[in-house]
C-alpha positions in Angstrom: 0.0 0.3 0.1 0.8 3.6 -1.0 2.5 4.7 2.6 0.6 8.3 1.0 -2.3 7.2 0.9 -1.9 4.7 4.7 -1.4 8.1 6.2 -4.0 9.6 4.4 -6.7 7.0 5.5 -5.4 7.0 8.8 -5.9 11.0 8.8 -9.2 11.3 7.9 -10.9 8.8 9.8 -9.4 9.5 13.1 -10.8 13.5 11.7 -14.2 11.2 11.6 -14.4 10.0 14.5 -12.6 12.9 16.5 -15.9 15.2 15.0 -17.9 12.5 16.1 -17.1 12.6 19.8 -16.8 16.3 19.6 -20.2 16.3 18.3 -21.5 14.0 21.3 -19.6 15.5 23.7 -22.0 19.1 22.8 -25.2 16.9 25.1 -23.7 14.7 26.6 -23.4 15.2 30.8 -21.1 16.4 33.2 -18.4 13.2 33.6 -19.8 11.0 30.8 -22.7 9.2 30.2 -21.6 6.3 32.2 -22.1 6.5 36.1 -19.3 4.0 37.1 -16.3 5.5 34.9 -14.3 2.5 36.7 -16.6 -0.2 35.6 -17.3 0.6 31.9 -13.3 1.6 31.7 -12.6 -2.4 32.7 -15.9 -3.5 29.9 -13.7 -1.1 27.2 -10.4 -3.0 28.9 -12.2 -6.8 27.7 -13.7 -4.6 24.0 -9.6 -3.8 23.8 -8.1 -7.2 25.5 -10.1 -9.1 22.5 -9.1 -6.7 19.3 -5.7 -6.7 20.4 -5.6 -10.7 20.7 -7.9 -10.9 17.5 -5.2 -8.6 15.5 -2.3 -10.3 16.9 -3.3 -13.7 15.8 -4.2 -12.2 12.3 -1.0 -10.5 11.7 1.4 -13.5 13.1 -0.9 -15.4 9.9 -0.4 -12.4 7.5 3.4 -12.0 8.2 3.5 -15.8 7.2 2.1 -15.4 4.3 4.5 -12.2 3.2 7.4 -14.4 4.7 6.6 -17.4 2.6 6.4 -15.5 -0.4 9.5 -13.6 0.5 11.4 -16.9 1.1 9.3 -19.1 -1.9 11.0 -16.0 -4.2 14.5 -16.3 -3.4 14.2 -19.5 -3.3 13.1 -19.5 -6.8 15.7 -17.2 -8.5 18.7 -19.7 -6.7 16.8 -22.9 -7.9 16.7 -21.6 -11.7 20.6 -20.5 -11.8 21.3 -23.7 -10.5 19.5 -25.5 -13.1 21.2 -23.3 -15.8 25.0 -24.9 -14.3 23.4 -28.4 -14.4 22.1 -27.9 -17.6 25.2 -27.8 -19.2 25.9 -31.6 -18.0 23.5 -32.4 -20.5 23.8 -33.8 -24.3 25.3 -31.6 -26.4 22.3 -31.2 -28.7 19.3 -30.0 -25.9 22.1 -27.9 -23.5 21.8 -24.7 -25.6 17.5 -25.5 -25.5 17.5 -26.1 -21.8 19.8 -23.1 -21.5 17.7 -20.2 -23.4 14.7 -22.2 -22.1 15.4 -21.2 -18.5 17.0 -17.7 -19.3 12.8 -16.9 -20.7 11.6 -18.8 -17.5 13.7 -15.9 -15.1 12.3 -12.8 -17.7 8.7 -14.2 -17.6 8.8 -14.0 -13.4 10.4 -11.1 -13.4 8.7 -9.5 -16.3 5.2 -11.2 -17.0 4.4 -12.4 -13.9 5.2 -10.3 -11.5 3.1 -7.2 -13.1 -0.6 -10.1 -12.8 0.4 -10.1 -9.1 0.7 -6.9 -8.2 -2.2 -6.6 -9.9 -4.3 -9.9 -9.0 -4.7 -11.4 -12.0 -2.4 -14.0 -12.0 -5.1 -16.7 -10.6 -4.0 -20.5 -11.5 -1.7 -19.4 -14.5 1.3 -21.8 -15.5 4.8 -20.3 -16.8 4.8 -21.1 -20.4 8.5 -22.3 -20.1 8.3 -25.0 -17.1 6.2 -26.5 -19.5 8.8 -26.5 -22.9 11.2 -27.3 -20.0 9.2 -30.2 -19.5 9.0 -31.1 -23.4 12.5 -30.8 -23.7 13.8 -32.6 -20.4 11.3 -35.8 -22.3 13.7 -35.8 -25.2 16.7 -36.5 -22.9 18.5 -39.8 -23.3 21.1 -39.4 -21.0 24.0 -42.0 -21.7 27.3 -41.4 -19.8 27.2 -40.8 -16.3 27.4 -37.1 -15.7 24.8 -37.5 -17.7 22.6 -39.2 -15.6 23.8 -37.6 -12.4 22.4 -34.0 -13.8 19.5 -35.8 -15.4 18.6 -37.0 -12.0 19.9 -34.1 -10.3 17.4 -31.8 -12.7 14.8 -33.5 -11.3 15.6 -32.9 -8.3 16.0 -29.0 -8.8 13.0 -28.8 -10.7 10.7 -30.1 -8.2 12.1 -28.0 -5.9 11.4 -24.8 -8.4 8.6 -25.8 -8.2 7.8 -25.9 -4.9 9.3 -22.4 -4.3 7.7 -20.6 -7.0 3.8 -22.4 -5.7 5.1 -20.8 -2.2 5.8 -17.7 -4.0 2.9 -17.2 -5.5 0.5 -18.6 -2.4 1.2 -15.0 -0.8 -0.6 -13.1 -4.2 -4.2 -14.1 -3.6 -4.4 -12.8 0.0 -4.5 -16.3 3.2 -6.9 -13.7 5.6 -10.8 -15.0 5.1 -13.7 -12.7 4.6 -15.5 -13.7 7.8 -12.5 -12.4 9.8 -12.5 -9.3 7.6 -15.9 -8.9 9.3 -14.6 -9.8 12.8 -12.3 -7.1 12.7 -14.5 -4.4 11.0 -17.2 -5.4 13.3 -15.1 -5.5 16.9 -13.0 -2.2 15.7 -16.5 -0.8 15.2 -18.1 -1.6 18.8 -15.5 -0.1 20.0 -15.5 2.5 18.1 -19.2 3.4 19.5 -18.3 2.4 22.6 -15.9 5.3 22.9 -18.9 7.8 22.1 -20.4 7.3 25.4 -16.6 8.7 27.2 -18.2 12.0 25.5 -17.8 14.4 28.7 -19.3 18.0 28.7 -16.8 18.4 31.7 -13.6 17.7 30.3 -11.3 19.7 28.0 -12.6 19.3 23.6 -8.9 18.3 23.0 -8.6 15.8 25.6 -11.8 14.4 24.0 -10.3 14.3 20.2 -7.0 13.0 21.7 -9.1 9.9 23.5 -11.4 9.1 20.5 -8.3 10.3 18.1 -5.4 8.4 19.4 -7.8 4.5 20.0 -8.5 4.8 15.9 -5.8 5.9 14.5 -4.3 3.0 16.2 -7.2 0.3 15.4 -6.8 1.7 11.9 -3.0 1.6 11.3 -3.5 -1.9 12.1 -5.6 -3.2 9.9 -4.4 -1.5 7.2 -0.5 -3.2 8.3 -3.1 -6.5 8.2 -3.9 -5.3 4.7 -0.2 -4.4 3.6 0.9 -8.0 4.5 -2.0 -10.0 3.0 -1.2 -8.6 -0.5 2.5 -8.1 -0.5 2.8 -7.5 -3.8 2.0 -4.0 -4.1 4.1 -1.1 -5.5 4.1 1.0 -2.9 6.9 0.7 -0.1 7.9 -2.5 1.4 6.0 -4.2 -1.3 7.9 -7.5 -2.5 9.3 -6.9 -5.8 11.7 -9.8 -8.0 14.7 -8.7 -6.9 16.2 -12.4 -6.6 15.3 -12.9 -9.6 16.6 -10.0 -11.5 19.8 -10.5 -10.1 19.5 -14.2 -11.3 19.2 -13.0 -14.8 22.5 -10.8 -14.1 23.9 -14.0 -12.6 22.6 -15.5 -16.1 24.0 -13.5 -19.0 27.6 -13.3 -17.2 27.3 -17.5 -17.1 26.5 -17.4 -20.5 29.0 -15.5 -21.9 31.8 -17.3 -19.7 30.0 -20.6 -21.0 30.1 -18.8 -25.1 26.3 -19.3 -25.8 25.8 -17.5 -27.7 22.6 -18.8 -29.6 19.5 -16.5 -30.2 17.2 -16.9 -27.0 13.3 -17.8 -27.8 11.9 -15.3 -25.7 12.0 -11.2 -26.2 13.0 -9.1 -22.8 10.0 -9.7 -20.9 9.7 -13.3 -21.3 7.3 -14.0 -24.0 7.5 -16.0 -27.0 8.6 -13.7 -30.0 
C-alpha cells in the first residue's frame, strides 16, 4: 500500500471519529454517560484486549504468508541459477535449448508474472517456459555417468523450483478469509461506538479529541498493516519485488558469456515468445 494513502486514510478516519466525539460531547452529561467510570473502563479493557488478541493472531498469519512469498521468490531464483549450471552437463544437443528456456523462464517470472501478481490477475496460470522445459527434458536420453547424474539432479531441482514458485504465488491471493475481515471491522465498530459513551461535556475538547483520535488511529493503522501483509505484491513501500530473479538474470547473462552460449533466445526481454 502506498504510504501516503495510508497516512491519509489514518488521518481521515481519525478526523471523522474526533468530529463524532465532539458532536456527541455537546449534549453529553458532565462526567460522561457512564455513572461508574471504573466499571466502564473495565469493560472497555475487555473489548480492547479481545481486538488486540485477534489482531495479533491475524498479523502473525499474514506475516507468515508474506515471509513465505518472499522466501519462495528467493528460492525459486536460486534454483533457476543452479539449473543453468546443471544443464551444461546434459547432451550437447539440448544444452542450448534448456539454457535458453531457463533464461526465458526467469524473464517471464520477473517481467510477466510479477505485474500480474501485483494486479491480482495471476490466478492459476502456469509458466509456459516451465512446460517447455519439461517437453525438452523428455527428449533427453542420458548415456554417460555425468549426464545421468545431471538428469537426476535436474529433476530434484525442478521439484524445488515448482515448490518455491507455489510458495511465491500463494501470497498473491491473500490468506485472510472474509469472515475474519468482517470480525475485525465489527470489533473496531463496537469499540468506536463504545468510545462515544465516554463523551464528557465537563472535559476539555482537546482531551476528548485525543481520547478518540488516538484509539481510532491505532486501530486503523493495524487494519492497514494487516491489509499490507495480506497483499505483499504491490508497488508501494515494503511490497515484494522481483529483486532475486532480476539478480539471477544478471548472473545468467554472465554465465552464458563465460560458457560461450551465444544462441538466440526463444523469447523477448519480457519472457514472451517472439
